[in-house]
C-alpha positions in Angstrom: 0.0 -0.2 0.2 3.0 2.3 -0.7 1.4 5.5 -1.7 2.9 7.9 -4.8 6.0 10.1 -3.8 5.6 13.1 -5.0 8.0 15.9 -5.9 7.6 17.9 -3.0 7.2 20.6 -5.4 3.4 21.6 -6.2 0.2 19.3 -5.5 -1.3 20.1 -8.7 0.1 19.7 -12.4 -1.5 20.7 -15.8 -2.7 18.4 -18.2 -2.1 19.1 -22.2 -5.2 21.1 -22.4 -3.9 23.8 -19.5 -6.5 22.2 -16.8 -4.7 21.6 -13.3 -5.4 18.5 -11.1 -4.2 16.9 -8.1 -1.2 14.9 -9.3 -0.5 13.5 -6.3 -3.8 11.4 -6.8 -1.8 9.5 -9.7 -0.8 5.8 -9.0 0.2 2.7 -10.0 -1.7 -0.2 -8.4 -1.9 -3.6 -8.3 -4.9 -5.5 -9.4 -6.3 -8.5 -8.1 -4.8 -10.9 -10.3 -1.5 -9.5 -9.7 -1.4 -7.2 -12.6 -0.4 -3.5 -12.5 -2.6 -0.6 -13.9 -2.4 3.3 -13.7 -5.0 5.3 -11.6 -5.3 9.4 -11.9 -8.0 11.9 -12.4 -9.6 12.1 -15.6 -8.7 15.0 -17.9 -10.6 16.9 -20.6 -8.1 15.3 -23.3 -9.5 11.7 -22.5 -12.9 12.4 -24.0 -12.4 9.9 -26.6 -10.7 7.4 -24.9 -13.9 7.8 -22.8 -16.0 7.5 -25.9 -13.9 4.3 -26.8 -14.5 2.8 -23.5 -18.3 3.4 -23.3 -18.8 2.0 -27.2 -17.4 -1.2 -26.0 -19.1 -1.8 -23.0 -22.4 -3.9 -23.6 -25.9 -3.2 -23.6 -26.2 -4.3 -20.2 -23.0 -2.8 -18.8 -24.4 0.7 -20.2 -28.4 -0.2 -18.4 -26.6 -0.8 -15.2 -24.3 2.3 -15.2 -26.9 4.9 -16.7 -30.6 3.2 -16.0 -31.3 3.1 -19.7 -29.1 2.4 -23.2 -27.2 4.8 -25.0 -25.3 3.8 -27.8 -22.8 6.6 -27.8 -22.3 9.6 -24.8 -22.9 13.0 -26.4 -20.3 15.7 -26.8 -22.4 17.6 -23.6 -22.0 14.2 -21.6 -18.1 14.0 -22.6 -17.6 17.7 -21.5 -19.2 17.0 -18.2 -17.9 13.4 -17.6 -14.2 14.8 -18.3 -14.0 18.2 -17.4 -14.3 18.5 -13.4 -13.1 20.8 -10.9 -11.4 18.0 -8.6 -13.5 19.4 -5.7 -16.5 19.2 -6.0 -16.9 16.9 -9.0 -14.3 14.4 -9.2 -13.2 11.5 -11.6 -10.8 8.9 -11.5 -10.0 6.2 -14.5 -8.1 3.4 -14.2 -5.7 2.9 -17.6 -3.8 0.1 -19.2 -1.9 2.2 -21.9 -3.6 4.1 -23.2 -6.9 2.3 -22.8 -9.5 3.4 -20.1 -10.9 -0.1 -18.1 -12.6 1.7 -15.4 -14.1 5.0 -14.1 -15.3 6.2 -10.9 -16.6 9.9 -10.0 -18.0 11.6 -7.1 -20.6 14.6 -7.3 -20.7 16.7 -3.9 -24.4 17.3 -3.0 -26.5 19.9 -1.1 -24.9 18.8 2.2 -21.0 19.8 1.5 -19.9 16.4 3.4 -22.1 14.4 1.3 -21.0 12.7 -2.3 -22.8 10.5 -5.0 -20.5 8.3 -6.5 -20.9 6.0 -9.5 -18.6 3.4 -11.0 -18.3 1.6 -14.7 -16.1 -0.8 -15.0 -14.5 -2.3 -18.6 -16.4 -5.4 -19.4 -13.0 -7.2 -20.4 -11.8 -6.3 -16.9 -14.4 -7.5 -14.6 -13.1 -9.4 -11.7 -9.9 -7.6 -11.2 -10.8 -5.6 -8.0 -10.7 -2.4 -10.4 -14.0 -1.3 -8.5 -12.4 -1.6 -5.2 -9.7 0.3 -6.1 -11.4 3.2 -7.4 -13.9 3.2 -4.1 -10.4 3.5 -1.8 -9.0 6.5 -3.7 -12.2 8.3 -4.6 -12.7 7.9 -0.6 -9.2 9.2 -0.3 -9.8 12.2 -2.6 -13.0 12.9 -1.0 -11.4 13.2 2.7 -8.9 15.7 1.3 -11.8 17.9 0.0 -14.1 17.5 3.7 -16.3 14.8 2.3 -17.3 12.4 4.7 -20.3 10.5 3.3 -20.9 8.9 -0.1 -24.4 7.7 -1.3 -25.2 5.9 -4.5 -28.3 4.7 -6.3 -27.8 1.4 -8.1 -30.2 -1.2 -9.7 -30.8 -4.4 -7.7 -29.4 -6.6 -10.5 -26.0 -4.6 -10.1 -24.8 -7.4 -8.1 -21.1 -6.6 -8.5 -21.5 -2.9 -7.5 -23.7 -3.8 -4.6 -21.0 -6.4 -3.7 -18.1 -3.6 -3.9 -19.9 -1.2 -1.6 -21.2 -4.2 1.0 -17.2 -5.7 1.2 -15.4 -2.6 1.5 -15.8 -2.5 5.3 -17.8 0.5 5.4 -21.1 0.3 7.4 -23.4 0.4 4.6 -27.0 1.5 5.0 -29.4 0.3 2.2 -32.9 1.4 1.3 -35.2 0.1 -1.9 -37.2 2.6 -3.1 -39.0 2.7 -6.3 -36.9 -0.2 -8.2 -33.8 1.2 -6.8 -31.5 0.5 -4.1 -29.9 3.6 -2.4 -26.5 3.1 -0.1 -24.9 5.4 2.2 -22.0 4.9 4.1 -19.5 6.8 6.0 -16.0 6.9 4.3 -13.4 7.9 7.2 -11.2 4.8 7.6 -12.2 2.0 9.9 -10.4 -0.8 11.4 -12.6 -3.2 9.1 -12.1 -0.9 6.1 -8.3 -0.8 6.8 -8.3 -4.7 7.3 -10.4 -5.1 4.3 -7.8 -2.9 2.4 -4.6 -4.4 3.6 -6.2 -7.8 2.8 -6.8 -7.2 -0.6 -3.0 -5.5 -1.2 -1.7 -8.4 0.5 -3.1 -10.9 -1.9 -2.6 -9.1 -5.0 1.0 -8.3 -4.4 1.5 -11.8 -3.4 0.1 -12.8 -6.3 2.3 -10.6 -8.7 5.5 -11.9 -7.4 4.1 -15.6 -7.6 4.1 -14.5 -11.4 7.7 -13.6 -11.2 9.2 -16.6 -9.0 6.9 -19.3 -10.7 6.5 -18.9 -14.2 5.5 -21.4 -16.8 7.7 -19.6 -19.2 11.2 -17.6 -19.4 12.3 -16.1 -22.4 15.9 -14.4 -22.0 16.4 -11.3 -24.0 20.0 -10.4 -25.0 20.7 -14.4 -24.9 24.3 -15.1 -26.3 26.5 -17.7 -27.2 29.6 -15.5 -26.0 30.8 -17.3 -22.8 31.2 -14.6 -19.9 28.3 -12.3 -21.2 25.4 -11.8 -19.0 23.1 -13.2 -21.6 25.1 -16.5 -21.8 25.1 -17.2 -18.1 21.7 -16.3 -17.4 20.4 -18.6 -20.4 22.7 -21.5 -19.2 22.0 -21.1 -15.4 18.2 -21.2 -15.9 18.5 -24.3 -18.4 21.3 -25.9 -16.3 19.0 -25.3 -13.0 16.5 -27.8 -14.4 13.8 -24.9 -15.1 10.4 -27.1 -15.2 8.9 -24.4 -17.5 9.6 -23.4 -20.9 12.8 -21.6 -21.8 13.1 -19.0 -25.0 16.3 -17.7 -26.4 16.0 -14.1 -27.9 19.0 -12.8 -29.6 18.1 -10.9 -33.3 21.7 -11.9 -34.5 21.4 -15.8 -33.8 19.4 -18.5 -35.0 20.1 -21.3 -32.4 21.2 -20.8 -28.9 22.0 -23.7 -26.2 20.7 -26.2 -28.6 17.5 -24.4 -29.0 15.8 -22.1 -31.6 16.3 -18.1 -31.2 13.7 -15.6 -31.8 14.8 -12.2 -32.9 12.2 -10.2 -31.0 9.6 -11.3 -28.3 7.3 -10.5 -30.2 8.0 -13.7 -32.4 7.6 -16.2 -29.9 5.3 -18.3 -30.8 3.6 -18.8 -26.7 2.5 -16.3 -24.2 6.1 -15.7 -22.1 5.5 -14.9 -18.1 8.8 -13.8 -17.3 11.5 -12.0 -19.5 14.8 -11.6 -18.3 16.5 -8.7 -19.8 20.6 -8.9 -20.6 20.8 -6.2 -23.5 22.9 -2.9 -23.1 21.6 0.0 -21.4 20.4 1.7 -24.4 18.5 -1.4 -25.7 16.5 -1.9 -22.6 13.7 0.6 -22.7 13.1 -0.5 -26.4 12.9 -4.1 -24.8 10.7 -3.3 -22.3 8.3 -1.8 -24.8 8.3 -5.0 -26.6 7.6 -7.1 -23.6 4.7 -4.9 -22.8 3.1 -5.1 -26.3 3.8 -8.8 -26.3 1.5 -9.5 -22.9 4.8 -10.5 -20.5 3.7 -10.2 -17.1 7.1 -9.5 -15.4 10.5 -8.6 -16.6 14.1 -8.9 -14.5 16.4 -6.2 -15.6 20.2 -7.4 -15.4 21.7 -4.9 -17.3 22.9 -1.7 -15.3 24.0 1.8 -15.8 20.7 3.6 -15.0 19.9 5.3 -11.4 24.1 5.4 -11.0 24.4 7.4 -14.1 22.6 10.5 -12.7 19.7 12.3 -13.8 19.6 10.9 -17.5 19.9 7.6 -15.9 17.1 8.0 -13.6 14.8 9.7 -16.0 15.2 6.7 -17.9 14.9 4.3 -15.5 11.5 5.8 -14.3 10.0 5.9 -17.9 10.7 2.2 -17.9 9.2 1.7 -14.5 5.8 3.9 -15.4 5.5 2.0 -18.9 5.8 -1.5 -17.8 3.4 -0.9 -15.0 0.9 1.1 -17.1 0.9 -2.3 -19.2 0.7 -4.8 -16.4 4.4 -5.8 -15.7 6.0 -5.8 -12.8 10.0 -4.8 -12.7 12.6 -6.4 -10.8 16.0 -4.1 -10.9 17.6 -2.8 -13.1 21.1 -3.7 -12.1 19.3 -7.2 -10.7 21.6 -10.3 -10.1 18.3 -12.2 -10.6 15.8 -14.1 -9.1 15.7 -17.9 -7.7 13.2 -20.3 -6.5 14.0 -23.8 -5.4 10.9 -25.6 -5.5 11.5 -28.7 -6.8 8.6 -28.4 -9.5 9.6 -24.9 -10.4 13.6 -25.1 -10.1 14.4 -21.2 -11.1 17.6 -19.9 -11.2 17.4 -16.6 -13.6 20.0 -15.5 -11.7 23.8 -15.2 -12.2 24.8 -17.5 -9.2 26.0 -20.4 -10.9 24.0 -23.0 -9.7 20.7 -23.2 -8.2 20.6 -22.2 -4.5 20.5 -25.3 -1.8 16.7 -25.9 -1.2 15.7 -24.9 2.4 13.1 -22.2 3.7 14.9 -19.2 4.3 13.2 -16.4 1.8 16.2 -13.7 1.1 15.9 -10.1 -0.2 18.9 -8.6 -1.2 18.8 -4.7 -2.5 22.7 -4.5 -3.3 24.2 -6.9 -5.8 27.3 -7.0 -4.1 25.9 -7.6 -0.7 23.6 -10.4 -2.3 26.7 -12.3 -3.4 28.2 -11.9 0.5 24.8 -13.2 1.5 24.7 -16.3 -1.2 28.2 -16.9 -0.1 27.7 -16.8 3.8 24.9 -19.3 3.4 26.7 -21.7 1.3 29.5 -21.8 3.5 26.9 -22.8 6.5 24.7 -25.5 4.3 21.8 -22.9 4.8 18.9 -23.7 2.0 16.7 -20.8 0.6 13.2 -21.2 -0.8 13.8 -18.2 -3.3 15.8 -15.3 -3.3 15.3 -11.9 -5.3 18.1 -9.1 -5.9 16.4 -6.2 -6.5 19.4 -3.9 -7.6 18.0 -0.2 -7.8 14.7 -1.5 -6.6 12.9 0.9 -9.2 9.5 -1.2 -8.5 9.6 -4.5 -6.8 10.7 -4.3 -3.4 11.2 -6.0 0.3 7.7 -5.0 0.8 6.4 -7.3 -2.4 8.3 -10.1 -0.9 7.3 -10.3 2.5 3.8 -10.1 1.0 4.3 -13.0 -0.9 6.5 -14.9 1.4 3.6 -14.7 4.4 1.7 -17.1 2.7 4.7 -19.4 1.1 4.4 -22.7 3.1 7.7 -23.3 1.6 9.5 -20.3 3.8 9.7 -20.6 7.5 11.8 -17.2 8.1 12.8 -14.3 6.2 16.1 -12.0 5.6 16.1 -9.0 4.3 19.2 -6.7 3.2 18.8 -2.9 3.0 20.5 0.0 1.8 17.4 2.4 2.2 13.9 2.2 3.0 11.3 3.4 0.3 8.3 3.3 2.4 9.2 2.6 5.9 5.4 2.9 7.3 4.5 0.1 4.9 7.5 -1.7 5.8 6.4 -1.9 9.5 2.8 -2.8 8.9 3.7 -5.4 6.9 6.5 -7.1 8.8 4.4 -7.0 12.4 1.8 -9.1 10.6 4.4 -11.5 9.2 6.5 -11.7 12.0 3.6 -12.8 13.8 4.1 -16.4 12.0 8.0 -15.7 10.5 11.1 -14.3 11.9 11.9 -11.2 9.7 15.7 -10.9 9.9 16.7 -7.3 8.3 20.4 -6.0 7.8 20.5 -2.1 7.0 22.9 -0.5 5.7 24.2 2.2 8.9 25.9 4.2 5.9 22.9 4.8 3.5 20.4 5.4 6.4 16.8 6.0 6.2 16.2 7.5 2.7 14.8 6.5 -0.6 16.3 4.3 -3.3 18.1 5.7 -6.5 15.3 6.6 -8.9 12.6 7.5 -6.1 11.6 10.8 -5.6 13.8 12.5 -2.9 12.0 13.3 0.7 13.7 14.1 3.8 13.3 12.4 6.9 12.6 14.6 10.1 12.3 11.5 12.0 14.3 11.9 15.7 17.4 10.0 16.0 16.7 6.2 16.9 12.9 6.4 15.3 13.7 3.7 12.5 15.2 1.3 15.0 12.3 1.7 17.6 9.7 0.9 14.4 11.5 -2.4 13.7 11.4 -3.6 17.5 7.7 -2.4 17.4 7.0 -4.7 14.5 8.8 -7.5 15.9 11.9 -7.2 13.4 15.0 -9.0 14.5 17.4 -6.2 13.6 21.0 -7.3 13.0 24.4 -5.1 11.7 25.8 -7.2 9.0 24.8 -10.1 6.3 27.0 -12.5 8.4 25.1 -12.0 11.4 22.0 -12.0 9.0 22.8 -15.7 8.5 24.0 -16.4 11.7 20.6 -15.7 13.2 18.8 -17.1 10.1 20.5 -20.6 10.9 18.3 -20.6 14.3 15.3 -18.7 13.0 14.6 -21.6 9.9 14.4 -24.3 12.5 12.8 -24.7 16.2 12.5 -21.5 17.8 13.5 -21.3 21.5 10.7 -20.7 23.6 12.5 -18.1 26.3 15.8 -17.4 27.5 16.9 -20.5 29.4 19.5 -22.6 28.1 21.8 -25.5 29.1 25.3 -25.8 27.8 27.1 -29.1 27.2 30.8 -29.2 26.5 33.7 -31.7 26.7 35.8 -28.5 28.1 35.0 -27.1 31.6 36.7 -23.9 31.1 34.7 -23.9 27.5 31.8 -24.5 29.2 32.3 -21.6 31.6 33.1 -19.1 28.8 29.9 -20.0 27.0 27.8 -19.7 30.4 29.4 -16.2 30.8 28.9 -14.9 27.4 25.0 -16.0 27.7 24.4 -14.3 30.8 26.0 -11.3 29.1 24.0 -11.4 26.2 20.5 -11.4 28.5 20.3 -15.4 28.6 19.7 -17.4 31.5 22.1 -20.5 32.4 20.4 -23.3 33.8 23.1 -25.6 33.7 26.4 -25.4 32.3 28.3 -29.0 32.1 31.8 -29.2 30.7 32.5 -32.9 31.8 31.5 -34.3 28.3 33.9 -37.2 27.5 34.9 -37.6 24.0 38.3 -39.1 24.3 36.4 -42.8 24.6 36.5 -43.0 20.7 33.7 -42.4 18.3 31.5 -45.7 18.5 31.4 -44.7 22.2 31.3 -40.9 22.4 28.3 -40.4 19.9 25.9 -42.2 22.1 26.9 -40.6 25.1 26.7 -37.2 23.5 23.0 -38.1 22.2 22.0 -39.3 25.5 23.6 -36.2 27.4 21.6 -34.3 25.0 18.2 -35.4 25.4 18.3 -35.3 29.2 19.4 -31.4 29.1 16.5 -30.9 26.6 14.2 -32.7 28.7 14.8 -30.3 31.6 11.2 -28.1 32.1 13.7 -25.1 33.1 15.5 -25.2 29.6 14.1 -23.4 26.1 17.5 -24.4 24.0 20.5 -26.2 24.3 24.2 -25.1 23.2 26.7 -27.7 22.7 30.1 -26.7 22.3 32.8 -29.2 21.6 36.7 -28.9 21.1 38.2 -30.7 18.5 39.4 -34.3 20.0 41.1 -37.1 18.2 39.4 -40.0 16.6 36.0 -38.3 16.6 34.9 -36.2 13.3 33.1 -33.1 13.5 30.6 -34.3 10.9 29.7 -36.9 12.6 29.0 -35.2 15.7 26.8 -32.9 13.9 24.8 -35.7 12.3 24.7 -37.0 15.6 23.1 -33.7 17.1 20.9 -33.1 14.1 19.6 -36.7 14.6 19.1 -36.4 18.2 17.8 -32.8 18.1 14.7 -33.3 15.8 12.3 -35.2 17.7 13.3 -33.1 21.2 10.9 -30.0 20.1 13.8 -27.8 21.9 16.4 -25.5 19.6 19.6 -27.1 19.7 22.9 -25.1 18.3 26.6 -26.4 18.1 29.7 -24.5 18.1 33.0 -26.4 16.9 35.7 -23.6 18.1 38.9 -24.0 15.9 37.6 -26.1 13.3 39.0 -24.8 9.8 37.7 -24.9 6.4 40.8 -26.6 4.9 40.2 -25.8 1.3 40.1 -22.0 1.8 42.3 -21.7 4.9 39.4 -19.3 6.4 36.9 -20.0 9.1 34.1 -21.4 8.1 31.7 -23.5 9.3 33.0 -27.0 9.0 35.6 -28.9 7.4 35.2 -29.0 3.9 34.5 -32.3 2.9 37.6 -34.5 2.4 38.4 -36.7 -0.9 35.9 -39.2 -1.1 33.3 -37.6 1.1 30.1 -36.3 -0.5 28.6 -32.9 0.8 25.3 -34.6 1.7 27.1 -36.2 4.7 27.3 -32.5 6.4 23.9 -31.9 8.2 22.0 -28.5 8.5 19.3 -29.7 10.8 21.3 -28.1 13.6 22.8 -24.6 13.2 26.9 -24.9 13.5 29.2 -22.1 14.6 33.2 -22.2 14.3 32.6 -19.5 17.2 30.7 -20.4 20.5 30.4 -16.4 21.1 28.7 -15.8 17.5 26.5 -18.7 18.4 25.2 -17.5 21.7 25.0 -14.2 20.2 23.1 -15.2 17.7 20.6 -17.6 19.9 20.0 -14.6 22.1 18.7 -12.1 19.3 16.3 -15.4 18.6 15.2 -15.9 22.3 14.3 -12.3 22.1 12.1 -12.6 19.5 10.5 -15.4 20.8 9.7 -13.6 23.9 8.2 -10.7 22.1 6.4 -13.5 19.7 4.6 -14.7 23.4 3.7 -11.5 24.3 -0.1 -10.0 23.8 0.4 -7.3 21.8 -3.0 -6.3 22.3 -5.8 -4.6 20.0 -5.7 -1.4 18.5 -6.1 1.5 21.3 -9.7 3.0 21.1 -11.5 5.5 22.8 -14.5 7.6 22.4 -13.6 10.8 20.1 -15.0 13.1 17.8 -13.5 12.8 14.4 -15.8 14.5 12.7 -15.6 18.0 14.6 -11.8 17.6 14.6 -11.7 17.5 10.5 -13.9 20.4 10.5 -11.7 22.4 12.6 -8.4 21.6 10.7 -10.3 21.7 7.0 -11.6 25.6 8.0 -7.9 26.6 9.3 -6.4 24.9 6.1 -9.1 26.9 3.7 -6.7 28.4 1.4 -3.4 26.9 2.5 -1.2 26.1 -0.5 1.8 23.5 -1.1 4.1 22.9 1.9 2.9 25.9 4.3 2.1 25.1 7.8 -0.1 26.9 9.9 -0.2 27.2 13.9 -3.0 26.6 15.7 -4.2 29.5 17.9 -4.3 28.7 21.7 -8.2 28.7 21.3 -7.8 26.1 18.4 -5.7 23.7 19.7 -7.7 23.2 23.0 -10.6 22.6 20.9 -9.1 20.3 18.7 -7.3 18.1 21.6 -10.9 18.0 23.3 -12.3 16.4 20.6 -10.3 13.7 21.4 -10.6 14.1 25.2 -7.6 15.9 26.1 -8.2 18.9 28.2 -5.3 21.7 28.3 -5.3 23.6 31.2 -6.2 27.3 30.6 -3.6 30.1 30.9 -3.8 33.9 29.9 -0.7 36.0 28.9 0.2 38.8 31.0 2.5 42.1 30.4 1.9 43.7 33.7 1.8 42.6 37.1 -1.9 44.0 37.4 -3.0 42.0 34.3 -1.1 39.1 35.7 -3.0 39.6 39.1 -6.5 40.1 36.9 -5.6 36.6 34.9 -5.1 35.1 38.5 -8.6 36.2 39.7 -9.9 35.1 36.7 -8.3 31.6 36.5 -8.6 30.9 40.4 -6.1 31.0 43.0 -3.3 29.5 43.5 -1.1 30.3 40.7 2.1 29.6 38.6 3.8 32.1 36.2 6.3 31.1 33.4 8.1 33.2 30.7 6.0 33.2 27.6 9.7 32.7 25.8 9.7 29.3 24.3 13.5 29.4 25.1 12.8 29.9 28.6 9.5 29.0 29.7 10.4 25.9 31.4 13.9 27.1 32.6 13.7 26.6 36.2 17.0 27.3 37.3 16.9 30.8 35.5 13.9 31.7 37.6 11.6 31.7 34.5 9.2 29.3 36.4 7.3 30.5 39.9 5.2 28.5 41.3 2.5 28.3 43.9 1.5 31.8 44.4 -1.5 32.4 46.8 -2.3 36.0 46.7 -2.1 39.4 44.7 1.0 40.6 47.0 2.8 37.7 46.1 2.0 37.8 42.9 3.3 41.2 42.1 6.4 40.6 43.7 7.3 37.1 42.0 6.5 39.2 38.8 8.8 41.8 39.5 11.7 39.5 40.5 11.1 37.5 37.3 11.4 40.4 35.3 14.8 41.4 37.1 16.0 37.8 36.6 15.1 37.2 33.3 16.1 40.5 31.9 19.4 39.4 30.6 17.9 36.4 28.5 15.5 38.9 26.8 12.3 37.9 29.1 9.5 40.1 29.0 5.5 38.8 28.9 4.5 36.1 31.3 1.9 33.3 31.1 -0.4 32.5 34.0 -1.9 29.4 35.2 -3.8 27.9 37.8 -1.5 25.5 39.9 -1.8 22.0 38.8 -0.8 18.6 41.4 2.4 18.6 41.8 4.0 15.5 40.0 6.5 14.4 37.0 6.8 16.5 33.9 6.8 14.5 30.7 6.4 15.7 27.0 4.6 14.2 24.4 5.3 14.7 20.8 3.9 13.5 17.3 5.1 14.7 13.8 4.1 13.5 10.2 7.6 12.6 8.8 7.9 12.0 4.8 9.1 8.7 5.4 8.5 7.3 8.6 4.6 8.9 8.6 3.2 9.5 12.1 5.8 9.4 14.6 4.8 9.8 18.3 7.9 10.2 21.0 7.9 9.8 24.9 10.0 11.2 27.3 10.4 12.9 31.0 10.9 16.5 30.4 14.0 18.3 31.2 17.7 17.1 30.7 16.5 13.3 30.2 15.3 14.4 26.7 17.1 17.7 26.1 20.6 16.6 26.8 20.6 12.8 27.0 18.0 12.2 24.2 16.4 9.5 26.4 13.1 9.5 24.0 10.8 6.6 23.0 9.6 6.3 19.7 6.6 4.3 17.9 4.8 4.7 14.7 0.7 5.0 14.6 -1.8 3.2 15.0 -0.7 2.1 18.4 -1.7 -1.2 20.2 -2.4 -1.3 23.9 0.5 -2.9 24.1 2.6 -0.2 22.3 0.9 2.3 24.4 2.2 0.0 27.7 5.8 -0.4 26.1 6.5 3.3 25.2 5.7 4.6 28.7 8.1 2.1 30.2 11.0 2.3 27.4 12.8 5.6 28.5 15.5 4.6 30.6 14.2 7.5 33.2 11.0 5.9 33.0 11.7 4.3 36.2 10.7 7.8 38.3 6.9 7.0 37.3 6.6 4.0 38.9 8.1 4.8 42.8 11.5 5.6 42.7 13.8 6.5 45.9 10.7 6.1 48.2 8.5 8.3 46.5 5.1 7.2 45.5 3.8 5.7 41.9 2.2 8.2 39.6 -0.9 7.7 37.7 0.7 5.7 34.4 -3.2 4.3 33.4 -3.7 7.9 32.9 -0.4 8.7 30.9 -1.1 5.4 28.9 -4.7 6.8 27.9 -3.5 10.5 27.3 -0.6 8.7 24.9 -3.3 6.3 23.1 -5.3 9.5 22.3 -2.6 11.2 21.3 -1.8 8.6 18.6 -5.3 8.4 17.4 -5.4 12.1 16.6 -2.1 11.7 14.7 -3.2 8.7 13.0 -6.6 10.0 11.7 -5.5 13.5 10.5 -2.1 13.3 8.7 -2.9 17.0 8.7 -1.4 17.5 11.6 2.6 18.1 11.0 3.6 18.6 14.9 1.6 18.2 17.8 3.6 18.6 21.1 2.1 18.4 24.6 4.8 20.2 26.9 5.0 19.6 29.9 2.2 17.0 30.8 2.7 16.7 34.8 1.9 13.5 35.9 0.6 13.3 39.9 -0.4 10.0 41.7 -3.9 10.8 40.9 -4.3 12.0 37.4 -2.1 14.4 35.0 -2.4 17.8 33.8 -1.7 19.1 30.2 0.0 22.3 30.8 0.9 23.7 27.3 0.4 22.4 23.9 1.0 23.7 20.2 -0.1 21.9 17.0 0.9 23.0 13.6 -1.4 21.6 10.5 -0.4 21.7 6.7 -1.0 19.5 3.5 -1.1 15.9 4.0 -1.8 15.0 0.6 1.6 13.1 0.7 1.5 11.0 3.4 2.6 7.7 2.3 1.3 4.4 3.3 -2.3 5.9 3.7 -6.2 4.4 3.2 -5.7 3.8 -0.3 -3.3 1.0 -2.2 -0.3 1.9 -4.6 3.0 1.9 -5.7 5.7 4.0 -5.0 6.1 6.5 -7.9 9.2 6.7 -9.5 
């Protein structure tokens, strides 16, 4: 559901006739069957295309749309349907190439918060989910224009349209009158409508990736007989890998390649082609992709390079290629991709530069970087770790890690997922998908620290405003296992693909007392609990006796009720070969139902003379003798560290994350207030709400702000105190001084006019060197701990909520906790307890515990407001004073602006290039 990324300049674009339209409404979309299409606002120059669309519809479809039959649209109707104001009248079209395949529109009614909608879907594209996509995007556009309710009149026999409304997740009211079904529903996103949309998005994107990884036919365009070229390697690897489908070679200069007939162009191939692998020079790629689109190819893997890395020229060409491909129903992997692979025995697809089909296993692997992809593959091979499927995204111009996670969630052959990112395209969508996927399969992410949080080459530039640490907090919130290097990814994946430890309790078995102690110390340092550490295992008695004894001791250790995993650390012993030890561990561990990992310190790979998993097979030994059922390491410290990471994931998995936080709020009043204040605001301009409006907005969400009044003189301060009620506090109105108790900028518990006048004068003298002037008068609140709650709309992460204890904790020590909304009750619980200084909330140094439930409720309400109103660019409650019975919001400020560019909003779309 990644939303179109705009260029950050203007929210409108001009058509060829000079009409302006909201370009951020444009989006590439994935249809129900995995194909792609383009959605955009209708334009005056669409008149002929709309007429063509109409004349190709059946009489029945025309009757259901217009309640009568008309062979052609009149010039007046074409003008009305294509010339809209994009405010009171909006129409969106879905196109494939230059052909319109679906139209959706709304017209505002007498009630300005209500609009009537209508849809018309091409007969040839029925059943592809076009109506549902149009409804989502129309609703998003309508909400921008402050419309909250849709109505429609539908003939009873138009069951498909009635089904679109009924299954959208909104609360639809129906009324039958005079032979017509009238429907009406509120279009604000609900938990059910979001769930429906995410489910549809998941199925569509998973199906689009399945078309890439499980094609029935593959064509290599640029296939060559010249050894060492891209085209030669890709064709050879597909054929030699034993691909289960049909393979075609395309090269205009060859009649035969690899023992098969070669075709000059993809259009000459006599049968439909599902997947095209492109290995032609840079200058030819655009034409080849256009040929693939014309031939009905479903997906392309572009191995050719030289695009985003060339600068603006390459970026522009890359964007054109992707736009053209999506507009004609194709997904794109790359450019600069190392390829894709699927080890399913029925498919055996190795459309990659790897010399052989990867070892079959259950790890799904995604890599953005070609070079890192090679390193990942090599590291996995050294550890005998197998894959279910592999995809190298290269420049990640289209297919991303989010798409692959959608696919792997349903793939029974995948038990764990590994991803390497150099950058994030849509972290909010990643967080949403990963959180769902991580509930069933471990998600391991290695992210480059150099490139950080940004869009990949070829994507519209956005600068993140998220606070430091926000991304890592998002990953933890999603249950993602974060690692720093590709080696660590593979270390963790060895455990993640097998039996997971149920908790942090381990037993250590070793043939060395010293090694057992080292492993135990290392485990405790990683946060694991050592239930037993035994170093008396005897391997010197010979292999025939040592192996049964090893199996017996392993079964005993695993049978303990206080053990979740067993670490077996063995030093080399004469007469006992490491492969035999590993095989015994694998066979013994399989029925135990507990995690077992092995470490063999000192074992070297004799073939490469570098540290490896196990000794390479000697002459006469078969690789199959080396088991992969038990994770094996050459370093006990690495083994324990990997186990600790997976144990923490298991603890996250076992926790009740809670339901989405809910509370009684007035969304309608909040939306009306925001809409009124944004009237006339253009582009990226931000508006700060006045104090009264801020209080009204927060009041819609049950968040009261303690009233205050400004005062420039002592007399005004006394008058304010009389109106607000004694006792009072006064503080400087200057932003840089208002919380500086140390400078005398805050005076508390003032009980009468005389004291107030005296404090006012003293404050004036104390703050004179700092430019202090006006003060703010406020009734005294109960004493307690001051906290800060802040929420921002980040261009990449979306709505980020931060919490910390006010003062030096946040201003000097950066002791913040961060989450992305929406929040569950578990998230709310965690964010309060995440700052290091949060211990002060729960009774510290003999002080009473504070009202944490009230604080959690406040944070939950702020998260609702920020999630539902992306127009809120910044919301800050500072300070919030939490006492033993309740809390008080002393000050609040809110900035609002154009919300058109939120990524991952309530509409399905692919990131635009």
